[in-house]
Backbone bond lengths (Angstrom), bond angles and torsions (degrees), N, CA, C in turn:
res aa  C-N    CA-C-N  psi(-1)  N-CA   C-N-CA  omega(-1)  CA-C   N-CA-C  phi
1 M - - - 1.452 - - 1.522 109.36 -
2 A 1.312 117.75 141.00 1.461 121.55 -179.41 1.520 111.12 -108.03
3 F 1.318 114.78 166.36 1.462 120.02 176.90 1.531 110.60 -50.46
4 R 1.301 118.13 134.97 1.458 121.46 177.66 1.517 110.37 -68.47
5 A 1.328 116.47 169.58 1.448 120.96 -171.44 1.511 113.40 -55.53
6 E 1.366 117.09 -37.93 1.452 120.64 -176.38 1.515 112.90 -67.08
7 L 1.325 116.98 -18.82 1.470 121.95 -176.20 1.524 113.07 -104.27
8 R 1.289 117.45 -3.72 1.454 120.28 -176.40 1.543 110.34 -92.66
9 P 1.351 117.31 149.77 1.475 118.70 176.28 1.529 109.07 -57.32
10 L 1.336 115.73 152.11 1.461 119.61 178.23 1.526 110.82 -69.85
11 T 1.332 116.56 -27.17 1.450 121.81 175.83 1.532 108.39 -128.91
12 E 1.298 117.29 121.18 1.453 121.06 -178.63 1.517 111.29 -82.10
13 T 1.331 115.36 157.03 1.444 121.68 -179.93 1.516 109.80 -118.23
14 D 1.325 117.17 171.49 1.445 121.11 176.46 1.543 109.11 -63.78
15 H 1.332 115.64 148.67 1.469 122.71 176.37 1.539 111.33 56.45
16 F 1.329 116.85 36.33 1.452 121.88 -177.51 1.522 110.42 -74.17
17 R 1.362 117.21 126.67 1.455 123.04 174.54 1.515 107.99 -95.81
18 D 1.333 116.72 106.27 1.469 119.08 -176.80 1.515 112.95 -97.27
19 D 1.342 116.38 21.81 1.457 119.99 177.69 1.516 113.10 -126.50
20 L 1.344 117.28 0.65 1.470 121.29 -176.68 1.520 111.35 -127.23
21 G 1.332 115.84 145.58 1.453 120.35 173.10 1.496 110.44 -133.51
22 L 1.332 116.52 153.65 1.463 120.74 177.13 1.512 109.71 -94.92
23 G 1.338 116.53 121.70 1.456 120.23 172.81 1.510 109.98 -82.12
24 C 1.310 116.68 128.46 1.467 121.17 -170.64 1.519 115.03 -104.16
25 A 1.341 116.72 15.38 1.488 117.83 172.91 1.531 111.51 -62.31
26 P 1.335 121.19 -41.72 1.458 120.72 -178.30 1.526 112.69 -60.37
27 I 1.338 119.83 -35.13 1.468 118.93 179.37 1.522 110.89 -78.60
28 G 1.320 116.50 0.07 1.463 122.23 171.20 1.526 110.30 -98.10
29 N 1.343 116.56 20.99 1.478 122.55 175.44 1.530 113.84 75.02
30 L 1.320 117.21 26.86 1.446 119.79 176.07 1.532 109.32 -65.41
31 Y 1.322 116.63 123.23 1.467 124.48 -179.35 1.521 113.48 71.13
32 T 1.359 115.78 -47.32 1.475 121.06 -174.58 1.505 110.44 -135.85
33 A 1.339 116.93 138.63 1.466 120.46 178.52 1.518 110.77 -65.27
34 V 1.310 115.88 142.91 1.470 122.75 179.65 1.516 107.45 -128.47
35 G 1.334 116.93 134.58 1.447 120.06 176.84 1.498 112.79 -78.23
36 D 1.325 117.09 159.89 1.465 120.86 178.69 1.516 112.22 -56.53
37 G 1.330 117.04 -42.30 1.467 120.68 -178.70 1.506 111.47 -63.85
38 D 1.325 117.17 -41.28 1.451 119.97 178.73 1.521 111.66 -66.86
39 A 1.318 115.36 -37.79 1.461 118.67 178.05 1.538 112.03 -63.14
40 V 1.332 115.44 -43.88 1.457 120.20 178.11 1.540 110.68 -62.34
41 A 1.328 116.25 -41.38 1.461 120.82 -179.39 1.511 110.01 -63.61
42 T 1.325 117.61 -36.85 1.464 122.16 179.31 1.527 110.21 -65.48
43 I 1.316 117.08 -45.40 1.467 121.13 177.42 1.524 110.10 -62.02
44 Q 1.311 117.61 -42.27 1.470 120.97 179.43 1.513 110.26 -63.06
45 A 1.329 117.02 -40.73 1.471 120.09 177.93 1.520 111.57 -60.28
46 A 1.329 116.93 -40.06 1.458 119.46 176.75 1.515 111.25 -62.54
47 L 1.315 116.92 -44.49 1.471 120.36 176.86 1.508 110.96 -59.93
48 D 1.318 117.43 -41.04 1.460 122.41 -178.89 1.536 111.16 -64.30
49 H 1.338 116.59 -27.47 1.453 120.17 178.71 1.507 112.66 -94.32
50 G 1.327 116.56 12.65 1.473 120.61 176.74 1.488 116.18 83.53
51 I 1.337 117.21 6.45 1.466 121.07 179.71 1.496 110.05 -81.63
52 R 1.327 117.15 125.34 1.468 121.69 -177.30 1.514 112.76 -124.07
53 F 1.304 118.38 5.70 1.464 122.59 179.66 1.522 108.00 -108.44
54 F 1.319 118.23 124.42 1.460 123.00 -176.58 1.527 109.95 -127.53
55 D 1.329 116.62 123.54 1.451 122.15 -176.19 1.514 109.71 -113.08
56 T 1.329 116.16 121.40 1.457 122.34 -177.95 1.526 110.07 -135.05
57 A 1.335 117.43 -171.52 1.456 123.04 179.31 1.503 109.40 -167.71
58 P 1.331 118.36 151.24 1.472 120.61 178.70 1.512 113.35 -59.11
59 N 1.348 117.33 -35.98 1.445 118.96 -175.13 1.525 114.04 -82.47
60 Y 1.309 119.59 1.40 1.437 121.51 174.14 1.534 107.05 -78.49
61 G 1.318 115.40 96.13 1.468 120.08 -178.37 1.506 113.80 73.06
62 A 1.342 116.50 31.36 1.478 120.48 -179.70 1.527 111.19 50.69
63 G 1.320 116.41 47.71 1.448 121.82 176.16 1.526 114.03 95.79
64 E 1.319 118.92 -10.03 1.462 121.02 -175.76 1.533 111.63 -65.00
65 S 1.324 117.08 -40.20 1.466 119.33 -179.49 1.511 111.34 -61.21
66 E 1.340 117.10 -46.20 1.454 119.84 177.68 1.517 111.39 -62.15
67 R 1.332 117.48 -44.64 1.456 121.18 -178.68 1.515 110.77 -60.13
68 R 1.330 116.83 -46.49 1.462 120.89 -178.32 1.537 111.22 -67.93
69 L 1.282 117.13 -38.81 1.474 119.43 177.37 1.511 111.10 -64.42
70 G 1.331 116.23 -42.05 1.465 119.46 177.39 1.512 112.45 -62.35
71 A 1.327 117.20 -40.66 1.464 120.32 178.75 1.518 111.15 -67.36
72 A 1.343 117.83 -39.95 1.460 119.65 -178.24 1.513 112.70 -68.18
73 L 1.327 116.71 -28.35 1.467 120.37 -177.05 1.535 112.36 -98.21
74 A 1.327 116.78 6.96 1.463 120.46 -174.42 1.540 113.31 -57.91
75 G 1.317 116.78 -33.60 1.453 118.96 -178.53 1.513 114.55 -98.65
76 I 1.336 117.00 8.83 1.444 123.25 -178.29 1.531 111.80 -97.59
77 D 1.324 116.76 138.01 1.461 120.29 176.24 1.526 109.51 -56.36
78 R 1.323 116.96 117.28 1.466 122.24 -175.19 1.523 111.85 -55.79
79 D 1.310 118.61 -34.42 1.446 122.07 -175.95 1.534 111.90 -72.18
80 T 1.333 118.24 -9.67 1.455 120.90 -178.20 1.524 112.78 -97.52
81 V 1.345 117.75 1.33 1.460 120.26 178.27 1.537 109.74 -130.25
82 T 1.314 115.48 155.82 1.449 122.66 175.53 1.515 108.77 -113.99
83 L 1.338 117.33 124.01 1.453 122.90 -178.80 1.520 109.68 -108.24
84 A 1.333 115.25 126.39 1.450 120.76 174.89 1.530 109.00 -119.11
85 T 1.307 117.67 130.68 1.465 121.74 173.33 1.501 109.06 -137.23
86 K 1.327 116.79 -171.63 1.462 120.24 -168.44 1.513 112.17 -138.24
87 V 1.311 114.45 157.02 1.470 121.91 170.48 1.534 107.09 -129.75
88 G 1.342 115.66 166.01 1.443 119.00 178.01 1.522 114.78 118.87
89 R 1.327 116.05 -11.04 1.471 120.95 175.45 1.510 106.69 -132.46
90 M 1.347 114.90 138.65 1.452 120.35 178.70 1.510 109.94 -112.34
91 I 1.359 116.53 144.05 1.455 122.74 176.85 1.529 108.14 -88.99
92 V 1.329 116.57 116.24 1.458 120.27 -173.91 1.520 111.71 -136.42
93 D 1.342 116.72 165.49 1.451 121.41 172.28 1.511 109.73 -93.59
94 A 1.319 116.75 -171.93 1.454 120.41 -175.36 1.529 113.00 -62.40
95 D 1.312 117.29 -24.61 1.459 121.85 -179.37 1.501 112.99 -92.44
96 G 1.351 115.83 0.43 1.462 119.46 -179.46 1.515 114.70 88.15
97 T 1.335 117.13 6.87 1.462 120.16 178.25 1.520 109.59 -80.02
98 E 1.349 116.56 134.66 1.476 119.07 179.95 1.521 109.95 -63.18
99 M 1.354 113.79 142.25 1.446 121.60 -172.17 1.533 110.37 -112.26
100 P 1.340 116.75 156.68 1.471 119.89 176.35 1.519 112.21 -77.42
101 V 1.327 115.63 172.98 1.459 122.09 -179.06 1.508 111.32 -58.30
102 G 1.340 116.93 132.73 1.445 121.68 173.69 1.512 114.70 69.58
103 A 1.325 118.08 13.10 1.461 120.36 -174.57 1.525 111.09 -62.91
104 S 1.319 116.71 137.28 1.439 121.86 177.77 1.531 109.58 -69.43
105 G 1.318 117.20 133.24 1.439 121.59 178.02 1.528 113.64 82.47
106 A 1.310 116.92 6.49 1.465 119.38 178.97 1.530 109.98 -66.94
107 G 1.320 115.27 142.72 1.449 121.15 175.08 1.515 110.73 -121.22
108 L 1.330 116.20 -173.99 1.439 120.47 -177.03 1.525 109.74 -129.73
109 I 1.311 115.70 141.62 1.452 120.53 170.69 1.510 108.40 -131.35
110 S 1.316 116.46 150.10 1.435 120.84 175.48 1.533 108.80 -79.40
111 D 1.307 116.27 133.84 1.465 120.27 176.73 1.525 106.86 -147.16
112 V 1.322 116.22 100.66 1.465 120.76 -179.03 1.517 111.22 -103.94
113 G 1.322 115.41 27.23 1.470 120.85 177.68 1.512 111.98 -79.18
114 Y 1.299 115.04 160.42 1.476 123.80 -179.21 1.523 110.99 -57.68
115 D 1.333 116.66 -53.99 1.464 120.37 -176.82 1.521 112.50 -63.92
116 A 1.335 117.55 -34.39 1.448 120.48 -177.76 1.499 112.24 -62.70
117 V 1.348 116.95 -33.12 1.459 119.87 178.06 1.530 111.08 -62.81
118 W 1.323 116.68 -43.36 1.447 120.54 -179.07 1.529 111.78 -65.13
119 R 1.317 117.30 -40.03 1.468 120.42 176.94 1.524 110.57 -66.19
120 S 1.314 116.52 -41.81 1.455 121.40 -177.41 1.521 110.59 -66.02
121 I 1.303 118.07 -46.09 1.479 120.49 -176.58 1.535 110.40 -66.06
122 E 1.322 117.01 -33.56 1.456 119.49 178.84 1.527 110.61 -61.67
123 G 1.325 116.15 -45.18 1.449 120.74 178.69 1.511 111.64 -64.98
124 S 1.311 118.07 -40.77 1.459 122.18 -179.07 1.525 111.22 -63.25
125 L 1.322 116.07 -44.31 1.462 119.17 -179.62 1.543 111.68 -60.58
126 K 1.318 115.67 -38.17 1.469 119.67 178.24 1.526 110.77 -66.53
127 R 1.324 116.05 -48.34 1.479 119.20 -176.76 1.519 111.78 -66.26
128 L 1.325 116.80 -34.58 1.459 120.94 -179.28 1.516 112.63 -85.56
129 R 1.327 117.41 -6.10 1.450 122.71 177.63 1.552 111.51 57.75
130 T 1.308 115.12 47.24 1.455 120.08 -177.87 1.501 110.36 -140.67
131 D 1.331 115.68 167.74 1.455 119.77 179.06 1.539 111.53 -110.15
132 R 1.322 115.79 4.66 1.468 119.40 179.33 1.521 110.77 -155.26
133 I 1.305 115.35 155.49 1.460 123.92 174.50 1.534 107.50 -115.92
134 D 1.315 117.05 130.32 1.455 119.23 -178.08 1.514 111.61 -76.43
135 L 1.310 116.87 -40.68 1.467 121.19 178.66 1.517 109.36 -135.00
136 L 1.301 116.86 121.26 1.472 122.60 179.85 1.513 108.04 -110.27
137 H 1.320 116.28 116.66 1.436 122.13 178.91 1.530 111.16 -99.39
138 L 1.313 116.27 145.15 1.456 122.19 165.83 1.526 105.79 -87.02
139 H 1.336 116.01 124.63 1.443 122.32 -167.80 1.524 112.77 -97.85
140 D 1.336 117.32 114.13 1.466 122.92 174.73 1.544 113.30 52.31
141 P 1.331 118.72 53.26 1.482 119.10 -177.86 1.542 110.66 -82.18
142 E 1.292 116.15 97.51 1.481 120.40 -178.66 1.540 111.92 -69.24
143 D 1.339 116.64 -38.41 1.468 120.40 -179.86 1.527 107.35 -92.65
144 V 1.301 117.10 94.96 1.464 121.40 -174.58 1.530 110.76 -65.52
145 D 1.312 118.32 -43.57 1.460 120.45 -177.16 1.519 110.39 -60.74
146 A 1.350 117.35 -46.23 1.465 120.98 179.67 1.512 110.25 -63.87
147 A 1.298 117.54 -39.17 1.474 120.85 179.87 1.516 112.46 -66.14
148 L 1.315 116.65 -40.32 1.462 120.55 -179.95 1.534 110.97 -64.82
149 S 1.330 116.60 -38.43 1.465 119.77 -176.70 1.510 112.80 -85.72
150 G 1.343 117.21 -20.91 1.481 120.51 -177.61 1.492 114.04 -109.71
151 A 1.329 117.15 -80.48 1.462 121.68 -173.79 1.524 111.48 -60.48
152 M 1.314 118.21 -43.14 1.451 119.51 -176.22 1.530 111.72 -64.49
153 R 1.328 115.81 -32.87 1.486 118.41 177.79 1.527 110.95 -64.90
154 A 1.335 117.21 -40.47 1.463 120.90 176.84 1.497 111.29 -68.44
155 M 1.325 118.13 -38.34 1.456 121.66 -179.27 1.544 110.77 -65.20
156 I 1.310 116.92 -38.48 1.456 119.95 177.45 1.523 110.43 -63.96
157 E 1.327 117.57 -40.53 1.450 120.54 177.49 1.525 111.24 -63.00
158 L 1.329 116.79 -39.60 1.453 120.43 178.20 1.529 110.67 -63.50
159 R 1.301 116.15 -39.94 1.485 118.94 176.59 1.518 110.98 -66.74
160 D 1.310 116.75 -41.61 1.470 119.99 179.15 1.516 111.94 -62.29
161 Q 1.331 116.78 -33.16 1.467 121.31 -179.50 1.539 112.52 -84.12
162 G 1.307 117.81 -5.15 1.459 120.02 178.46 1.521 113.95 84.50
163 V 1.334 118.64 3.78 1.451 120.64 176.42 1.528 109.98 -71.70
164 V 1.326 114.76 -28.20 1.472 122.91 -179.88 1.504 108.52 -126.90
165 R 1.324 118.04 138.28 1.473 120.88 178.54 1.508 113.11 -88.83
166 A 1.338 117.42 -34.96 1.454 120.12 -175.73 1.525 109.52 -147.32
167 L 1.321 115.32 156.83 1.475 121.66 -177.33 1.526 110.44 -118.48
168 G 1.335 114.07 147.45 1.442 119.20 177.84 1.518 111.38 -150.45
169 V 1.321 115.88 177.53 1.452 123.68 173.01 1.519 107.17 -137.47
170 G 1.348 116.01 135.72 1.441 118.83 -179.03 1.502 112.19 -132.16
171 M 1.338 115.97 132.35 1.461 119.25 177.08 1.532 108.56 -171.43
172 V 1.317 114.87 177.66 1.468 122.11 -179.69 1.530 111.12 -86.17
173 R 1.306 118.04 -42.46 1.462 121.72 -173.02 1.535 110.55 -75.52
174 T 1.314 115.51 132.27 1.476 119.69 -176.36 1.503 114.45 -83.91
175 A 1.337 119.51 -26.72 1.452 120.06 -178.22 1.521 112.84 -62.12
176 P 1.361 118.71 -49.59 1.455 117.31 175.87 1.535 113.11 -63.13
177 L 1.327 116.65 -37.73 1.467 119.78 178.59 1.520 111.35 -60.33
178 T 1.314 115.49 -38.06 1.466 119.48 179.65 1.528 110.39 -63.84
179 R 1.318 116.17 -39.75 1.471 119.34 177.74 1.523 110.90 -64.65
180 F 1.326 117.15 -42.68 1.458 120.03 179.90 1.552 111.03 -63.33
181 A 1.296 115.72 -39.86 1.462 119.24 178.46 1.496 111.07 -59.85
182 A 1.326 117.06 -36.74 1.447 122.42 -177.04 1.538 114.28 -85.34
183 E 1.346 115.32 -30.13 1.473 118.00 -169.07 1.518 115.08 -114.57
184 A 1.310 119.75 -13.76 1.461 122.28 -174.97 1.553 110.28 -112.75
185 P 1.326 117.05 148.05 1.475 120.43 179.63 1.521 110.85 -81.30
186 V 1.329 116.76 59.89 1.451 120.69 -177.93 1.528 110.01 -96.17
187 D 1.335 114.12 155.24 1.461 119.02 178.31 1.520 112.05 -90.02
188 V 1.329 116.15 -34.68 1.464 120.71 -178.73 1.515 110.85 -143.20
189 I 1.310 114.08 160.46 1.454 123.33 169.96 1.525 107.25 -120.14
190 M 1.324 117.94 132.14 1.474 120.14 174.10 1.519 108.41 -108.32
191 E 1.317 114.85 106.84 1.471 120.18 176.19 1.540 107.50 -87.78
192 A 1.316 115.53 145.18 1.457 121.01 -178.33 1.530 110.49 -118.79
193 G 1.306 116.81 105.44 1.436 120.85 174.91 1.492 117.86 77.60
194 R 1.338 117.33 12.52 1.467 120.51 -179.83 1.519 112.45 -110.73
195 L 1.326 116.31 10.19 1.476 121.56 174.81 1.531 105.85 -138.49
196 T 1.311 114.91 68.53 1.455 121.63 -176.61 1.528 110.47 -131.50
197 L 1.320 114.12 173.97 1.456 118.61 176.76 1.529 113.13 -59.05
198 L 1.346 116.44 -29.16 1.453 121.03 -178.04 1.516 114.16 -96.63
199 D 1.300 117.80 -31.92 1.468 122.29 -175.19 1.542 109.68 -130.77
200 R 1.312 114.94 112.19 1.476 120.17 -173.61 1.522 112.01 -117.38
201 T 1.332 117.03 26.50 1.444 119.72 -175.37 1.514 113.93 -65.52
202 A 1.323 117.84 -19.22 1.470 119.79 177.45 1.526 111.99 -64.65
203 L 1.336 116.27 -21.81 1.464 119.57 -179.40 1.524 112.48 -71.69
204 D 1.345 117.02 -21.25 1.477 119.88 -172.25 1.523 112.14 -69.69
205 E 1.326 116.43 -55.89 1.462 120.57 -175.85 1.528 113.86 -128.38
206 L 1.325 117.14 -34.35 1.461 120.33 -172.84 1.523 111.89 -64.86
207 L 1.309 116.48 -54.62 1.482 118.13 -176.81 1.539 112.14 -63.03
208 P 1.347 120.10 -41.44 1.459 118.05 175.22 1.520 113.01 -62.17
209 A 1.338 119.07 -39.15 1.460 121.15 179.32 1.523 110.64 -66.60
210 A 1.318 117.40 -40.99 1.482 121.25 179.42 1.502 109.42 -63.52
211 A 1.320 118.37 -43.84 1.457 121.50 -179.82 1.530 110.71 -63.79
212 A 1.325 117.28 -40.40 1.457 121.03 -177.21 1.530 111.62 -66.00
213 H 1.346 117.08 -27.74 1.459 120.93 -176.93 1.537 112.95 -108.84
214 G 1.309 117.50 11.47 1.463 120.72 176.33 1.502 113.17 68.57
215 V 1.306 118.39 29.16 1.463 122.67 179.63 1.510 109.08 -100.53
216 G 1.347 116.51 130.36 1.447 120.67 179.84 1.522 112.10 -78.48
217 I 1.326 116.15 160.39 1.475 122.13 178.81 1.509 109.38 -118.56
218 L 1.363 115.48 129.46 1.442 122.15 166.97 1.514 108.48 -106.25
219 A 1.306 116.27 134.17 1.470 120.95 -178.67 1.519 109.65 -102.29
220 A 1.310 116.21 119.95 1.471 121.52 175.36 1.516 106.92 -121.26
221 G 1.347 115.22 172.71 1.450 120.15 178.60 1.496 113.87 61.14
222 V 1.324 117.83 36.37 1.457 121.54 -173.69 1.529 112.50 -68.02
223 Y 1.344 117.87 -19.57 1.462 120.33 176.89 1.525 111.08 -93.71
224 N 1.339 118.09 4.08 1.467 121.54 -175.86 1.528 112.63 50.99
225 S 1.336 115.19 45.79 1.483 124.46 179.05 1.516 113.85 74.74
226 G 1.331 118.33 6.34 1.465 119.04 173.01 1.496 116.17 134.52
227 V 1.326 119.27 -25.67 1.458 120.11 -174.92 1.515 111.54 -64.09
228 L 1.346 118.15 -26.92 1.452 121.17 179.15 1.537 112.28 -89.74
229 A 1.304 115.69 -1.90 1.477 120.60 173.84 1.513 110.31 -98.89
230 D 1.341 116.33 -38.97 1.454 120.83 -177.07 1.532 109.89 -151.86
231 P 1.318 118.03 79.23 1.477 119.06 -178.03 1.535 113.04 -70.25
232 R 1.328 117.61 -13.33 1.471 120.47 -178.67 1.511 112.93 -92.69
233 G 1.350 116.99 -8.88 1.454 119.67 177.45 1.499 110.65 -93.76
234 V 1.340 116.36 -144.05 1.471 121.39 175.25 1.516 106.68 -83.55
235 A 1.327 115.19 88.95 1.483 120.86 -169.80 1.519 111.31 -79.35
236 Y 1.333 114.59 129.90 1.467 120.86 175.63 1.542 109.52 -115.10
237 F 1.319 115.49 147.53 1.454 121.64 174.88 1.514 106.44 -134.78
238 D 1.330 116.78 122.73 1.483 121.23 -177.98 1.530 111.40 51.49
239 Y 1.332 116.68 47.42 1.451 124.95 172.63 1.500 114.32 69.87
240 H 1.334 118.91 11.02 1.464 122.85 177.46 1.540 107.98 -130.49
241 P 1.335 117.56 159.02 1.459 118.94 174.57 1.508 111.02 -52.74
242 A 1.322 116.83 131.20 1.470 120.86 -175.04 1.529 111.72 -68.71
243 P 1.338 117.95 135.61 1.472 120.41 175.28 1.520 110.65 -60.20
244 P 1.327 116.80 150.48 1.475 120.00 -179.42 1.511 113.47 -53.11
245 A 1.328 119.02 -41.90 1.452 121.69 -179.19 1.527 111.76 -62.10
246 T 1.350 115.92 -37.65 1.460 121.49 178.68 1.531 109.94 -65.81
247 V 1.317 115.76 -43.15 1.486 120.05 179.88 1.541 108.45 -64.21
248 T 1.303 117.39 -40.57 1.457 120.19 179.90 1.524 110.75 -60.57
249 T 1.325 117.08 -44.73 1.472 119.63 178.74 1.521 110.74 -65.48
250 A 1.313 117.45 -41.48 1.466 120.52 179.20 1.534 110.30 -61.11
251 L 1.331 116.83 -39.66 1.459 120.18 178.81 1.542 111.16 -64.96
252 R 1.328 115.82 -38.98 1.470 118.70 175.80 1.521 111.75 -63.79
253 L 1.326 115.94 -40.64 1.469 119.97 176.65 1.518 110.45 -61.20
254 E 1.350 114.45 -44.17 1.472 119.09 -179.40 1.540 110.02 -62.09
255 E 1.311 117.60 -43.59 1.483 120.00 -179.81 1.522 111.60 -61.11
256 A 1.314 116.55 -39.09 1.457 120.12 179.10 1.546 110.13 -66.07
257 C 1.311 116.64 -40.07 1.457 120.42 178.40 1.525 111.29 -64.09
258 L 1.305 117.05 -44.00 1.463 121.60 -179.38 1.537 111.36 -63.38
259 R 1.334 116.72 -38.94 1.458 120.18 178.26 1.532 110.85 -63.81
260 A 1.342 115.90 -29.07 1.443 120.16 -179.38 1.530 113.91 -91.83
261 G 1.328 115.29 3.80 1.454 119.88 179.37 1.503 115.10 79.14
262 A 1.346 116.90 22.95 1.461 122.86 178.12 1.500 108.31 -123.13
263 S 1.317 116.26 175.46 1.469 120.75 175.22 1.518 109.89 -112.40
264 L 1.311 117.11 155.72 1.449 121.33 176.63 1.517 112.12 -58.95
265 A 1.317 115.94 -40.36 1.478 119.06 179.17 1.509 111.36 -63.14
266 D 1.353 117.12 -39.28 1.480 119.59 177.08 1.536 110.05 -57.40
267 A 1.305 116.61 -49.64 1.447 120.73 -178.12 1.528 111.65 -65.09
268 A 1.346 116.43 -36.60 1.470 119.58 -179.93 1.514 111.63 -64.20
269 V 1.333 117.48 -40.26 1.461 120.95 -179.34 1.533 110.70 -71.51
270 Q 1.299 117.49 -36.23 1.475 120.49 -174.73 1.508 114.26 -87.36
271 Y 1.316 118.28 -20.02 1.471 121.02 -176.37 1.538 113.22 -53.24
272 P 1.339 120.95 -47.44 1.464 117.86 -177.87 1.494 114.72 -61.01
273 F 1.350 118.23 -26.98 1.438 121.11 179.76 1.519 112.76 -65.94
274 R 1.303 117.51 -15.48 1.462 122.19 176.18 1.545 111.16 -73.44
275 H 1.334 116.63 -6.94 1.442 120.84 -177.89 1.517 112.18 -124.47
276 D 1.316 116.31 30.06 1.472 122.16 167.88 1.528 112.98 60.23
277 V 1.321 117.12 42.35 1.453 120.47 176.94 1.519 109.40 -80.64
278 E 1.355 115.37 160.91 1.454 120.21 178.08 1.531 110.55 -69.08
279 G 1.328 116.60 -39.32 1.440 120.95 -178.25 1.497 111.07 -176.02
280 V 1.321 115.81 171.89 1.447 122.66 -178.85 1.509 108.94 -118.82
281 I 1.339 117.38 133.98 1.429 123.53 -179.49 1.529 107.75 -110.43
282 V 1.331 116.33 123.62 1.462 120.80 -179.10 1.520 109.45 -124.77
283 G 1.320 117.02 131.08 1.452 121.65 179.13 1.519 112.48 -81.90
284 A 1.329 116.50 148.02 1.463 121.09 177.82 1.522 108.98 -152.97
285 R 1.330 115.26 148.07 1.476 121.06 179.03 1.520 111.85 -116.87
286 T 1.348 117.90 -6.93 1.468 120.92 -178.42 1.546 109.25 -139.39
287 P 1.330 116.92 156.27 1.453 118.93 175.69 1.523 113.75 -57.30
288 S 1.355 117.19 -36.33 1.454 118.82 179.98 1.518 111.96 -66.29
289 E 1.326 118.59 -33.28 1.453 120.55 176.12 1.527 111.59 -67.21
290 V 1.335 115.66 -37.61 1.461 119.85 176.23 1.530 109.86 -62.39
291 E 1.324 115.74 -47.02 1.474 120.64 -179.69 1.546 109.35 -59.87
292 A 1.319 116.98 -40.02 1.469 120.45 -177.33 1.506 111.25 -65.50
293 F 1.343 119.63 -45.40 1.449 118.52 -176.34 1.524 111.55 -76.99
294 A 1.323 117.71 -27.08 1.485 119.88 173.66 1.513 110.04 -65.96
295 A 1.358 115.89 -39.49 1.464 119.65 177.94 1.519 110.28 -67.98
296 S 1.336 116.97 -38.65 1.471 120.22 179.54 1.527 111.32 -61.67
297 A 1.314 116.74 -37.62 1.459 120.80 -178.79 1.528 112.41 -64.67
298 S 1.337 116.68 -23.48 1.467 120.84 -178.24 1.522 113.79 -107.09
299 A 1.323 116.44 -1.74 1.461 119.57 -176.51 1.526 111.63 -67.45
300 R 1.323 115.53 148.86 1.474 120.54 177.83 1.501 109.35 -79.78
301 I 1.328 115.69 129.56 1.468 121.89 175.88 1.516 109.29 -125.18
302 P 1.310 118.40 119.27 1.475 122.02 -179.54 1.542 109.90 -57.70
303 D 1.324 116.63 140.18 1.437 121.17 179.82 1.524 112.60 -57.76
304 A 1.336 115.00 -37.61 1.469 119.02 -177.83 1.515 112.88 -63.80
305 L 1.326 116.27 -25.99 1.464 117.83 -177.83 1.512 111.66 -66.17
306 W 1.306 119.04 -32.86 1.467 120.96 -177.71 1.534 110.57 -61.06
307 S 1.332 116.21 -41.14 1.470 119.03 178.33 1.524 111.41 -62.46
308 E 1.319 116.64 -40.08 1.445 121.75 179.02 1.524 110.97 -64.20
309 L 1.351 116.11 -42.52 1.465 119.79 179.74 1.502 110.91 -67.18
310 D 1.330 117.28 -36.48 1.470 120.36 176.99 1.529 110.25 -62.71
311 R 1.333 116.82 -40.28 1.453 120.34 -178.38 1.527 110.93 -66.84
312 I 1.323 117.13 -40.94 1.462 119.96 179.51 1.516 111.26 -67.17
313 A 1.332 117.15 -41.67 1.459 119.76 179.61 1.500 113.09 -64.67
314 A 1.329 116.07 -31.66 1.456 120.42 179.93 1.536 112.11 -74.34
315 G 1.332 116.19 -11.47 1.461 120.48 176.71 1.511 112.15 82.35
């Protein structure tokens, strides 16, 4: 399945990959600092591999991810790329005062109010050097009722005005996402790390609810923060050091992949496509990482391997 119409560039290019997106948290200095030049090279590598969907957020590096993405795409025809960003978190100092891009000591607070969305989108448009956002996500809205009455109302107005083409909600927890799929006029839901080889909780309620209401699914966090990319290194799961039992399961998954002539990363990238998702979003901080996940998306995986991976994941 490919990105639905609302998520596709208005003008397609040659060698267009309509099933992959670049997650831009890493170029916002997630875990490791990234220079401007490296960030631009990473974006260029994605373009070179036909990737035209870019997912960012204000809180990725206190605005640095958006700023770098905007700079990297400055010479690119806007209609040939799809930009996704988020609202729902504000960049503030210790006193709660909003902070500028990349400010030292900046923190984050959740703000799913109506007015906060307008302030947030204004900053994002400036940093991204654009006059529209193709997909606007509500980011980690823990208070669903407040978000539905506040932020979602502003987001709908932005879509009605043409500032935004499509609406979504993105977070790790599936219970709130399931409610949004059923109760909000969203186009897509972006689940993070809940439709992976290790964690399949999105299959329980989220995916059925999305299907029932015509809401698409974007799969992010397919490596579960790293353990499914490199379980033998410094393995992370959900942004924390992976528990020993999780690492053990990941190693068993890896061994099964190697016996079948595939890699664990290949299977991690392709697994969500077995469940009719709109597309897969993978983060990268270097051109080589972009090349690796683009290759994983096209790698051959024997059908029999999936059954073996399902058995291992089930314990």
